Chimera marker file (.cmm) of the C-alpha trace (Angstrom):
<marker_set name="trace">
<marker id="1" x="-36.786" y="-9.463" z="58.008" r="1" g="1" b="0" radius="0.5"/>
<marker id="2" x="-35.569" y="-8.554" z="61.499" r="1" g="1" b="0" radius="0.5"/>
<marker id="3" x="-38.790" y="-6.861" z="62.103" r="1" g="1" b="0" radius="0.5"/>
<marker id="4" x="-40.639" y="-10.238" z="61.624" r="1" g="1" b="0" radius="0.5"/>
<marker id="5" x="-38.002" y="-12.025" z="63.443" r="1" g="1" b="0" radius="0.5"/>
<marker id="6" x="-38.507" y="-9.516" z="66.372" r="1" g="1" b="0" radius="0.5"/>
<marker id="7" x="-42.680" y="-9.894" z="66.173" r="1" g="1" b="0" radius="0.5"/>
<marker id="8" x="-42.180" y="-13.658" z="66.579" r="1" g="1" b="0" radius="0.5"/>
<marker id="9" x="-40.009" y="-13.006" z="69.531" r="1" g="1" b="0" radius="0.5"/>
<marker id="10" x="-42.131" y="-10.752" z="70.903" r="1" g="1" b="0" radius="0.5"/>
<marker id="11" x="-44.916" y="-13.514" z="70.382" r="1" g="1" b="0" radius="0.5"/>
<marker id="12" x="-43.056" y="-16.418" z="71.823" r="1" g="1" b="0" radius="0.5"/>
<marker id="13" x="-42.603" y="-14.139" z="74.902" r="1" g="1" b="0" radius="0.5"/>
<marker id="14" x="-46.301" y="-13.344" z="75.203" r="1" g="1" b="0" radius="0.5"/>
<marker id="15" x="-47.332" y="-17.129" z="74.327" r="1" g="1" b="0" radius="0.5"/>
<marker id="16" x="-45.008" y="-17.800" z="77.508" r="1" g="1" b="0" radius="0.5"/>
<marker id="17" x="-46.279" y="-15.549" z="79.666" r="1" g="1" b="0" radius="0.5"/>
<marker id="18" x="-50.127" y="-16.266" z="78.653" r="1" g="1" b="0" radius="0.5"/>
<marker id="19" x="-49.129" y="-20.142" z="79.248" r="1" g="1" b="0" radius="0.5"/>
<marker id="20" x="-47.540" y="-19.308" z="82.284" r="1" g="1" b="0" radius="0.5"/>
<marker id="21" x="-49.477" y="-16.543" z="84.421" r="1" g="1" b="0" radius="0.5"/>
<marker id="22" x="-52.164" y="-15.716" z="81.896" r="1" g="1" b="0" radius="0.5"/>
<marker id="23" x="-51.062" y="-12.628" z="80.614" r="1" g="1" b="0" radius="0.5"/>
<marker id="24" x="-49.661" y="-12.306" z="76.814" r="1" g="1" b="0" radius="0.5"/>
<marker id="25" x="-51.474" y="-9.960" z="74.555" r="1" g="1" b="0" radius="0.5"/>
<marker id="26" x="-52.323" y="-6.667" z="76.490" r="1" g="1" b="0" radius="0.5"/>
<marker id="27" x="-49.644" y="-6.629" z="78.906" r="1" g="1" b="0" radius="0.5"/>
<marker id="28" x="-46.608" y="-7.822" z="76.833" r="1" g="1" b="0" radius="0.5"/>
<marker id="29" x="-47.014" y="-7.967" z="73.158" r="1" g="1" b="0" radius="0.5"/>
<marker id="30" x="-49.067" y="-4.194" z="72.985" r="1" g="1" b="0" radius="0.5"/>
<marker id="31" x="-46.377" y="-2.340" z="74.487" r="1" g="1" b="0" radius="0.5"/>
<marker id="32" x="-43.348" y="-4.282" z="72.410" r="1" g="1" b="0" radius="0.5"/>
<marker id="33" x="-45.095" y="-4.225" z="69.489" r="1" g="1" b="0" radius="0.5"/>
<marker id="34" x="-45.814" y="-0.529" z="69.674" r="1" g="1" b="0" radius="0.5"/>
<marker id="35" x="-41.980" y="-0.378" z="71.075" r="1" g="1" b="0" radius="0.5"/>
<marker id="36" x="-40.811" y="-1.609" z="67.690" r="1" g="1" b="0" radius="0.5"/>
<marker id="37" x="-42.846" y="0.241" z="65.515" r="1" g="1" b="0" radius="0.5"/>
<marker id="38" x="-46.415" y="-0.431" z="65.544" r="1" g="1" b="0" radius="0.5"/>
<marker id="39" x="-49.166" y="2.267" z="66.010" r="1" g="1" b="0" radius="0.5"/>
<marker id="40" x="-51.134" y="0.868" z="68.722" r="1" g="1" b="0" radius="0.5"/>
<marker id="41" x="-54.458" y="-0.212" z="66.595" r="1" g="1" b="0" radius="0.5"/>
<marker id="42" x="-52.179" y="-2.226" z="64.370" r="1" g="1" b="0" radius="0.5"/>
<marker id="43" x="-50.631" y="-3.722" z="68.015" r="1" g="1" b="0" radius="0.5"/>
<marker id="44" x="-54.056" y="-4.201" z="69.331" r="1" g="1" b="0" radius="0.5"/>
<marker id="45" x="-55.313" y="-6.011" z="66.179" r="1" g="1" b="0" radius="0.5"/>
<marker id="46" x="-52.412" y="-8.044" z="66.394" r="1" g="1" b="0" radius="0.5"/>
<marker id="47" x="-53.119" y="-9.088" z="69.870" r="1" g="1" b="0" radius="0.5"/>
<marker id="48" x="-56.735" y="-9.661" z="69.036" r="1" g="1" b="0" radius="0.5"/>
<marker id="49" x="-55.586" y="-11.822" z="66.128" r="1" g="1" b="0" radius="0.5"/>
<marker id="50" x="-53.218" y="-13.845" z="68.215" r="1" g="1" b="0" radius="0.5"/>
<marker id="51" x="-55.811" y="-14.717" z="70.927" r="1" g="1" b="0" radius="0.5"/>
<marker id="52" x="-58.488" y="-15.936" z="68.515" r="1" g="1" b="0" radius="0.5"/>
<marker id="53" x="-57.112" y="-19.520" z="68.816" r="1" g="1" b="0" radius="0.5"/>
<marker id="54" x="-53.484" y="-19.858" z="67.829" r="1" g="1" b="0" radius="0.5"/>
<marker id="55" x="-52.637" y="-18.633" z="71.173" r="1" g="1" b="0" radius="0.5"/>
<marker id="56" x="-55.369" y="-19.972" z="73.459" r="1" g="1" b="0" radius="0.5"/>
<marker id="57" x="-55.975" y="-23.410" z="72.189" r="1" g="1" b="0" radius="0.5"/>
<marker id="58" x="-53.057" y="-25.185" z="73.250" r="1" g="1" b="0" radius="0.5"/>
<marker id="59" x="-52.829" y="-23.330" z="76.582" r="1" g="1" b="0" radius="0.5"/>
<marker id="60" x="-56.662" y="-24.098" z="76.913" r="1" g="1" b="0" radius="0.5"/>
<marker id="61" x="-56.267" y="-28.023" z="76.177" r="1" g="1" b="0" radius="0.5"/>
<marker id="62" x="-53.424" y="-28.278" z="78.572" r="1" g="1" b="0" radius="0.5"/>
<marker id="63" x="-55.749" y="-26.650" z="81.511" r="1" g="1" b="0" radius="0.5"/>
<marker id="64" x="-58.201" y="-28.508" z="80.483" r="1" g="1" b="0" radius="0.5"/>
<marker id="65" x="-56.992" y="-31.873" z="81.051" r="1" g="1" b="0" radius="0.5"/>
<marker id="66" x="-55.746" y="-30.775" z="84.544" r="1" g="1" b="0" radius="0.5"/>
<marker id="67" x="-59.232" y="-30.100" z="85.269" r="1" g="1" b="0" radius="0.5"/>
<marker id="68" x="-58.181" y="-26.247" z="85.961" r="1" g="1" b="0" radius="0.5"/>
<marker id="69" x="-61.245" y="-24.940" z="84.133" r="1" g="1" b="0" radius="0.5"/>
<marker id="70" x="-64.814" y="-23.790" z="85.614" r="1" g="1" b="0" radius="0.5"/>
<marker id="71" x="-66.517" y="-23.541" z="82.622" r="1" g="1" b="0" radius="0.5"/>
<marker id="72" x="-69.705" y="-21.797" z="84.025" r="1" g="1" b="0" radius="0.5"/>
<marker id="73" x="-67.686" y="-19.074" z="85.452" r="1" g="1" b="0" radius="0.5"/>
<marker id="74" x="-65.440" y="-19.487" z="82.275" r="1" g="1" b="0" radius="0.5"/>
<marker id="75" x="-68.409" y="-18.890" z="79.881" r="1" g="1" b="0" radius="0.5"/>
<marker id="76" x="-69.740" y="-16.036" z="81.706" r="1" g="1" b="0" radius="0.5"/>
<marker id="77" x="-66.297" y="-14.179" z="81.436" r="1" g="1" b="0" radius="0.5"/>
<marker id="78" x="-66.409" y="-15.309" z="77.659" r="1" g="1" b="0" radius="0.5"/>
<marker id="79" x="-69.743" y="-13.809" z="77.532" r="1" g="1" b="0" radius="0.5"/>
<marker id="80" x="-68.661" y="-10.579" z="78.973" r="1" g="1" b="0" radius="0.5"/>
<marker id="81" x="-65.270" y="-10.322" z="77.061" r="1" g="1" b="0" radius="0.5"/>
<marker id="82" x="-67.098" y="-10.551" z="73.657" r="1" g="1" b="0" radius="0.5"/>
<marker id="83" x="-69.432" y="-7.690" z="74.484" r="1" g="1" b="0" radius="0.5"/>
<marker id="84" x="-66.559" y="-5.770" z="75.808" r="1" g="1" b="0" radius="0.5"/>
<marker id="85" x="-64.455" y="-6.129" z="72.756" r="1" g="1" b="0" radius="0.5"/>
<marker id="86" x="-67.529" y="-5.456" z="70.909" r="1" g="1" b="0" radius="0.5"/>
<marker id="87" x="-67.870" y="-2.013" z="72.448" r="1" g="1" b="0" radius="0.5"/>
<marker id="88" x="-64.092" y="-1.507" z="72.683" r="1" g="1" b="0" radius="0.5"/>
<marker id="89" x="-63.697" y="-1.888" z="68.931" r="1" g="1" b="0" radius="0.5"/>
<marker id="90" x="-66.669" y="0.108" z="68.108" r="1" g="1" b="0" radius="0.5"/>
<marker id="91" x="-65.160" y="2.948" z="69.685" r="1" g="1" b="0" radius="0.5"/>
<marker id="92" x="-61.661" y="2.477" z="68.098" r="1" g="1" b="0" radius="0.5"/>
<marker id="93" x="-62.904" y="1.653" z="64.521" r="1" g="1" b="0" radius="0.5"/>
<marker id="94" x="-65.514" y="4.723" z="64.794" r="1" g="1" b="0" radius="0.5"/>
<marker id="95" x="-62.857" y="7.327" z="66.107" r="1" g="1" b="0" radius="0.5"/>
<marker id="96" x="-64.599" y="8.240" z="69.239" r="1" g="1" b="0" radius="0.5"/>
<marker id="97" x="-61.067" y="7.447" z="71.076" r="1" g="1" b="0" radius="0.5"/>
<marker id="98" x="-57.908" y="8.820" z="69.676" r="1" g="1" b="0" radius="0.5"/>
<marker id="99" x="-54.634" y="7.038" z="69.346" r="1" g="1" b="0" radius="0.5"/>
<marker id="100" x="-53.429" y="9.207" z="71.686" r="1" g="1" b="0" radius="0.5"/>
<marker id="101" x="-55.843" y="8.451" z="74.354" r="1" g="1" b="0" radius="0.5"/>
<marker id="102" x="-55.281" y="4.640" z="73.502" r="1" g="1" b="0" radius="0.5"/>
<marker id="103" x="-51.334" y="5.878" z="74.660" r="1" g="1" b="0" radius="0.5"/>
<marker id="104" x="-53.025" y="6.819" z="78.222" r="1" g="1" b="0" radius="0.5"/>
<marker id="105" x="-55.521" y="4.348" z="78.632" r="1" g="1" b="0" radius="0.5"/>
<marker id="106" x="-52.519" y="1.745" z="78.099" r="1" g="1" b="0" radius="0.5"/>
<marker id="107" x="-50.512" y="3.591" z="80.537" r="1" g="1" b="0" radius="0.5"/>
<marker id="108" x="-53.198" y="3.871" z="83.209" r="1" g="1" b="0" radius="0.5"/>
<marker id="109" x="-53.761" y="-0.155" z="83.271" r="1" g="1" b="0" radius="0.5"/>
<marker id="110" x="-50.324" y="-1.348" z="83.316" r="1" g="1" b="0" radius="0.5"/>
<marker id="111" x="-49.943" y="0.852" z="86.285" r="1" g="1" b="0" radius="0.5"/>
<marker id="112" x="-52.612" y="-0.317" z="87.768" r="1" g="1" b="0" radius="0.5"/>
<marker id="113" x="-51.762" y="-3.494" z="86.842" r="1" g="1" b="0" radius="0.5"/>
<marker id="114" x="-48.315" y="-3.358" z="88.129" r="1" g="1" b="0" radius="0.5"/>
<marker id="115" x="-49.159" y="-1.649" z="91.284" r="1" g="1" b="0" radius="0.5"/>
<marker id="116" x="-51.484" y="-4.395" z="91.706" r="1" g="1" b="0" radius="0.5"/>
<marker id="117" x="-48.958" y="-7.461" z="91.726" r="1" g="1" b="0" radius="0.5"/>
<marker id="118" x="-46.422" y="-5.727" z="93.333" r="1" g="1" b="0" radius="0.5"/>
<marker id="119" x="-48.796" y="-5.003" z="96.634" r="1" g="1" b="0" radius="0.5"/>
<marker id="120" x="-49.614" y="-8.934" z="95.678" r="1" g="1" b="0" radius="0.5"/>
<marker id="121" x="-45.727" y="-10.072" z="95.317" r="1" g="1" b="0" radius="0.5"/>
<marker id="122" x="-44.139" y="-8.192" z="98.297" r="1" g="1" b="0" radius="0.5"/>
<marker id="123" x="-46.938" y="-7.130" z="100.748" r="1" g="1" b="0" radius="0.5"/>
<marker id="124" x="-49.338" y="-9.711" z="101.418" r="1" g="1" b="0" radius="0.5"/>
<link id1="1" id2="2" r="1" g="1" b="0" radius="0.2"/>
<link id1="2" id2="3" r="1" g="1" b="0" radius="0.2"/>
<link id1="3" id2="4" r="1" g="1" b="0" radius="0.2"/>
<link id1="4" id2="5" r="1" g="1" b="0" radius="0.2"/>
<link id1="5" id2="6" r="1" g="1" b="0" radius="0.2"/>
<link id1="6" id2="7" r="1" g="1" b="0" radius="0.2"/>
<link id1="7" id2="8" r="1" g="1" b="0" radius="0.2"/>
<link id1="8" id2="9" r="1" g="1" b="0" radius="0.2"/>
<link id1="9" id2="10" r="1" g="1" b="0" radius="0.2"/>
<link id1="10" id2="11" r="1" g="1" b="0" radius="0.2"/>
<link id1="11" id2="12" r="1" g="1" b="0" radius="0.2"/>
<link id1="12" id2="13" r="1" g="1" b="0" radius="0.2"/>
<link id1="13" id2="14" r="1" g="1" b="0" radius="0.2"/>
<link id1="14" id2="15" r="1" g="1" b="0" radius="0.2"/>
<link id1="15" id2="16" r="1" g="1" b="0" radius="0.2"/>
<link id1="16" id2="17" r="1" g="1" b="0" radius="0.2"/>
<link id1="17" id2="18" r="1" g="1" b="0" radius="0.2"/>
<link id1="18" id2="19" r="1" g="1" b="0" radius="0.2"/>
<link id1="19" id2="20" r="1" g="1" b="0" radius="0.2"/>
<link id1="20" id2="21" r="1" g="1" b="0" radius="0.2"/>
<link id1="21" id2="22" r="1" g="1" b="0" radius="0.2"/>
<link id1="22" id2="23" r="1" g="1" b="0" radius="0.2"/>
<link id1="23" id2="24" r="1" g="1" b="0" radius="0.2"/>
<link id1="24" id2="25" r="1" g="1" b="0" radius="0.2"/>
<link id1="25" id2="26" r="1" g="1" b="0" radius="0.2"/>
<link id1="26" id2="27" r="1" g="1" b="0" radius="0.2"/>
<link id1="27" id2="28" r="1" g="1" b="0" radius="0.2"/>
<link id1="28" id2="29" r="1" g="1" b="0" radius="0.2"/>
<link id1="29" id2="30" r="1" g="1" b="0" radius="0.2"/>
<link id1="30" id2="31" r="1" g="1" b="0" radius="0.2"/>
<link id1="31" id2="32" r="1" g="1" b="0" radius="0.2"/>
<link id1="32" id2="33" r="1" g="1" b="0" radius="0.2"/>
<link id1="33" id2="34" r="1" g="1" b="0" radius="0.2"/>
<link id1="34" id2="35" r="1" g="1" b="0" radius="0.2"/>
<link id1="35" id2="36" r="1" g="1" b="0" radius="0.2"/>
<link id1="36" id2="37" r="1" g="1" b="0" radius="0.2"/>
<link id1="37" id2="38" r="1" g="1" b="0" radius="0.2"/>
<link id1="38" id2="39" r="1" g="1" b="0" radius="0.2"/>
<link id1="39" id2="40" r="1" g="1" b="0" radius="0.2"/>
<link id1="40" id2="41" r="1" g="1" b="0" radius="0.2"/>
<link id1="41" id2="42" r="1" g="1" b="0" radius="0.2"/>
<link id1="42" id2="43" r="1" g="1" b="0" radius="0.2"/>
<link id1="43" id2="44" r="1" g="1" b="0" radius="0.2"/>
<link id1="44" id2="45" r="1" g="1" b="0" radius="0.2"/>
<link id1="45" id2="46" r="1" g="1" b="0" radius="0.2"/>
<link id1="46" id2="47" r="1" g="1" b="0" radius="0.2"/>
<link id1="47" id2="48" r="1" g="1" b="0" radius="0.2"/>
<link id1="48" id2="49" r="1" g="1" b="0" radius="0.2"/>
<link id1="49" id2="50" r="1" g="1" b="0" radius="0.2"/>
<link id1="50" id2="51" r="1" g="1" b="0" radius="0.2"/>
<link id1="51" id2="52" r="1" g="1" b="0" radius="0.2"/>
<link id1="52" id2="53" r="1" g="1" b="0" radius="0.2"/>
<link id1="53" id2="54" r="1" g="1" b="0" radius="0.2"/>
<link id1="54" id2="55" r="1" g="1" b="0" radius="0.2"/>
<link id1="55" id2="56" r="1" g="1" b="0" radius="0.2"/>
<link id1="56" id2="57" r="1" g="1" b="0" radius="0.2"/>
<link id1="57" id2="58" r="1" g="1" b="0" radius="0.2"/>
<link id1="58" id2="59" r="1" g="1" b="0" radius="0.2"/>
<link id1="59" id2="60" r="1" g="1" b="0" radius="0.2"/>
<link id1="60" id2="61" r="1" g="1" b="0" radius="0.2"/>
<link id1="61" id2="62" r="1" g="1" b="0" radius="0.2"/>
<link id1="62" id2="63" r="1" g="1" b="0" radius="0.2"/>
<link id1="63" id2="64" r="1" g="1" b="0" radius="0.2"/>
<link id1="64" id2="65" r="1" g="1" b="0" radius="0.2"/>
<link id1="65" id2="66" r="1" g="1" b="0" radius="0.2"/>
<link id1="66" id2="67" r="1" g="1" b="0" radius="0.2"/>
<link id1="67" id2="68" r="1" g="1" b="0" radius="0.2"/>
<link id1="68" id2="69" r="1" g="1" b="0" radius="0.2"/>
<link id1="69" id2="70" r="1" g="1" b="0" radius="0.2"/>
<link id1="70" id2="71" r="1" g="1" b="0" radius="0.2"/>
<link id1="71" id2="72" r="1" g="1" b="0" radius="0.2"/>
<link id1="72" id2="73" r="1" g="1" b="0" radius="0.2"/>
<link id1="73" id2="74" r="1" g="1" b="0" radius="0.2"/>
<link id1="74" id2="75" r="1" g="1" b="0" radius="0.2"/>
<link id1="75" id2="76" r="1" g="1" b="0" radius="0.2"/>
<link id1="76" id2="77" r="1" g="1" b="0" radius="0.2"/>
<link id1="77" id2="78" r="1" g="1" b="0" radius="0.2"/>
<link id1="78" id2="79" r="1" g="1" b="0" radius="0.2"/>
<link id1="79" id2="80" r="1" g="1" b="0" radius="0.2"/>
<link id1="80" id2="81" r="1" g="1" b="0" radius="0.2"/>
<link id1="81" id2="82" r="1" g="1" b="0" radius="0.2"/>
<link id1="82" id2="83" r="1" g="1" b="0" radius="0.2"/>
<link id1="83" id2="84" r="1" g="1" b="0" radius="0.2"/>
<link id1="84" id2="85" r="1" g="1" b="0" radius="0.2"/>
<link id1="85" id2="86" r="1" g="1" b="0" radius="0.2"/>
<link id1="86" id2="87" r="1" g="1" b="0" radius="0.2"/>
<link id1="87" id2="88" r="1" g="1" b="0" radius="0.2"/>
<link id1="88" id2="89" r="1" g="1" b="0" radius="0.2"/>
<link id1="89" id2="90" r="1" g="1" b="0" radius="0.2"/>
<link id1="90" id2="91" r="1" g="1" b="0" radius="0.2"/>
<link id1="91" id2="92" r="1" g="1" b="0" radius="0.2"/>
<link id1="92" id2="93" r="1" g="1" b="0" radius="0.2"/>
<link id1="93" id2="94" r="1" g="1" b="0" radius="0.2"/>
<link id1="94" id2="95" r="1" g="1" b="0" radius="0.2"/>
<link id1="95" id2="96" r="1" g="1" b="0" radius="0.2"/>
<link id1="96" id2="97" r="1" g="1" b="0" radius="0.2"/>
<link id1="97" id2="98" r="1" g="1" b="0" radius="0.2"/>
<link id1="98" id2="99" r="1" g="1" b="0" radius="0.2"/>
<link id1="99" id2="100" r="1" g="1" b="0" radius="0.2"/>
<link id1="100" id2="101" r="1" g="1" b="0" radius="0.2"/>
<link id1="101" id2="102" r="1" g="1" b="0" radius="0.2"/>
<link id1="102" id2="103" r="1" g="1" b="0" radius="0.2"/>
<link id1="103" id2="104" r="1" g="1" b="0" radius="0.2"/>
<link id1="104" id2="105" r="1" g="1" b="0" radius="0.2"/>
<link id1="105" id2="106" r="1" g="1" b="0" radius="0.2"/>
<link id1="106" id2="107" r="1" g="1" b="0" radius="0.2"/>
<link id1="107" id2="108" r="1" g="1" b="0" radius="0.2"/>
<link id1="108" id2="109" r="1" g="1" b="0" radius="0.2"/>
<link id1="109" id2="110" r="1" g="1" b="0" radius="0.2"/>
<link id1="110" id2="111" r="1" g="1" b="0" radius="0.2"/>
<link id1="111" id2="112" r="1" g="1" b="0" radius="0.2"/>
<link id1="112" id2="113" r="1" g="1" b="0" radius="0.2"/>
<link id1="113" id2="114" r="1" g="1" b="0" radius="0.2"/>
<link id1="114" id2="115" r="1" g="1" b="0" radius="0.2"/>
<link id1="115" id2="116" r="1" g="1" b="0" radius="0.2"/>
<link id1="116" id2="117" r="1" g="1" b="0" radius="0.2"/>
<link id1="117" id2="118" r="1" g="1" b="0" radius="0.2"/>
<link id1="118" id2="119" r="1" g="1" b="0" radius="0.2"/>
<link id1="119" id2="120" r="1" g="1" b="0" radius="0.2"/>
<link id1="120" id2="121" r="1" g="1" b="0" radius="0.2"/>
<link id1="121" id2="122" r="1" g="1" b="0" radius="0.2"/>
<link id1="122" id2="123" r="1" g="1" b="0" radius="0.2"/>
<link id1="123" id2="124" r="1" g="1" b="0" radius="0.2"/>
</marker_set>
């Protein structure tokens, strides 16, 4: 029961982050879920499930109402994302990338994102 409450809190934190700065599943929930005992594959699965509709639909609606969505660009990004997710999921589900390699890739991604936003926040 405590684990489920913890997962709820992680989801809430990811949702707040997604709604405010557009970062949720990859940068917030995946590391926290793995820290709380999920395997990285289960955490990625939970992140993908979270982004299907429940996380994105309310935020999308509010951003749409304010006119913050460029639909042409967004559709191109979604198309690229669909291709990328299909390729990434294929590599994982067919064991072309090991769990240990996933941790390394996530670490590198988080370091790069951290460096970029540190530079943007403090040096631009």
